[in-house]
C-alpha positions as CSV (number, residue, x, y, z in Angstrom):
1,X,16.0,-103.5,-15.0
2,X,12.5,-104.3,-16.3
3,X,11.5,-106.5,-19.3
4,X,11.1,-103.5,-21.7
5,X,14.6,-102.3,-20.9
6,X,16.1,-105.8,-21.2
7,X,14.4,-106.2,-24.5
8,X,15.6,-102.9,-25.9
9,X,19.2,-103.5,-24.8
10,X,19.2,-106.8,-26.7
11,X,18.5,-105.0,-30.0
12,X,21.0,-103.6,-32.5
13,X,22.1,-100.1,-31.6
14,X,20.2,-98.4,-34.4
15,X,17.0,-100.1,-33.2
16,X,17.8,-99.1,-29.6
17,X,18.2,-95.5,-30.7
18,X,14.9,-95.4,-32.5
19,X,13.0,-97.1,-29.7
20,X,14.4,-94.8,-27.0
21,X,13.6,-91.7,-29.0
22,X,10.0,-92.8,-29.6
23,X,9.6,-93.8,-25.9
24,X,10.7,-90.3,-24.9
25,X,8.4,-88.6,-27.3
26,X,5.4,-90.8,-26.3
27,X,6.0,-90.3,-22.6
28,X,6.2,-86.6,-23.0
29,X,2.9,-86.5,-25.1
30,X,1.0,-89.1,-23.1
31,X,1.5,-88.4,-19.4
32,X,-1.0,-91.1,-18.5
33,X,0.6,-93.8,-20.6
34,X,2.1,-97.0,-19.3
35,X,4.9,-98.9,-21.1
36,X,4.4,-102.6,-20.7
37,X,6.0,-105.7,-22.1
38,X,3.1,-107.4,-24.0
39,X,3.2,-110.1,-26.6
40,X,7.0,-110.1,-26.5
41,X,7.4,-106.4,-27.4
42,X,7.3,-103.0,-25.7
43,X,3.7,-101.8,-25.9
44,X,2.3,-98.4,-24.7
45,X,-1.1,-98.5,-23.1
46,X,-3.2,-95.4,-22.7
47,X,-6.2,-95.2,-20.5
48,X,-5.6,-99.0,-19.9
49,X,-6.1,-99.7,-23.6
50,X,-3.5,-100.7,-26.2
51,X,-2.1,-97.6,-27.9
52,X,1.3,-98.1,-29.6
53,X,3.8,-101.0,-29.9
54,X,7.4,-100.9,-30.9
55,X,8.5,-103.9,-32.9
56,X,11.9,-104.3,-34.4
57,X,11.6,-106.2,-37.7
58,X,14.1,-108.6,-39.3
59,X,13.8,-106.4,-42.5
60,X,15.7,-103.6,-40.8
61,X,13.1,-101.3,-39.4
62,X,11.2,-100.6,-36.2
63,X,7.5,-100.8,-36.7
64,X,5.5,-98.3,-34.6
65,X,2.1,-99.9,-34.7
66,X,-0.9,-97.8,-33.6
67,X,-3.6,-100.0,-32.2
68,X,-6.4,-97.9,-33.6
69,X,-4.5,-96.9,-36.8
70,X,-7.3,-97.5,-39.2
71,X,-9.3,-94.8,-37.5
72,X,-6.6,-92.2,-38.2
73,X,-7.4,-89.7,-40.9
74,X,-4.2,-87.6,-41.2
75,X,-0.8,-88.6,-42.5
76,X,-2.2,-91.4,-44.5
77,X,0.6,-91.1,-47.0
78,X,3.1,-92.3,-44.4
79,X,1.0,-94.8,-42.4
80,X,1.3,-98.4,-43.4
81,X,-1.6,-100.9,-43.1
82,X,-0.4,-104.0,-45.0
83,X,-3.5,-106.2,-44.7
84,X,-3.9,-105.6,-40.9
85,X,-7.4,-105.1,-39.6
86,X,-6.9,-102.4,-37.0
87,X,-3.2,-101.4,-36.9
88,X,-1.4,-98.9,-39.1
89,X,2.2,-98.1,-38.5
90,X,5.1,-95.8,-39.0
91,X,8.4,-97.5,-39.9
92,X,11.9,-96.3,-39.3
93,X,15.2,-97.8,-40.2
94,X,17.3,-95.1,-38.6
95,X,17.0,-92.3,-36.1
96,X,17.6,-89.8,-38.9
97,X,14.5,-91.0,-40.8
98,X,12.2,-89.9,-38.1
99,X,10.2,-86.8,-39.0
100,X,9.4,-85.4,-35.5
101,X,6.5,-83.3,-36.7
102,X,4.8,-86.3,-38.4
103,X,5.4,-88.6,-35.4
104,X,3.9,-86.0,-33.1
105,X,1.0,-85.4,-35.4
106,X,0.1,-89.1,-35.5
107,X,0.5,-89.5,-31.8
108,X,-1.7,-86.5,-31.1
109,X,-4.4,-87.7,-33.5
110,X,-4.3,-91.2,-32.0
111,X,-4.8,-89.7,-28.5
112,X,-8.1,-88.2,-29.7
113,X,-9.4,-91.7,-30.5
114,X,-9.3,-92.6,-26.8
115,X,-11.6,-89.8,-25.5
């Protein structure tokens, strides 16, 4: 078992469900991605650059932080910046909250920032 798997299994079940779902979606969309354990959390790298992190938060949600989030132009109504310089994120408290189409749209737009 690697560090990412160990980390995920230590989380509450609802966080595990969210993180595993997002991992499957990202791995399907980003064939060239690499899921690493960086800065104490699971972090996807794409083309050897930070792409997306998965950070459970004590306030009851998983923060999906897009490294180049402030360059995103679509889905601004659901992306959260909160005084961060580069990252914008999607936040989910349950698996049922995830809008698959929006998640895909944000991932697909973020991919274009790496070309």
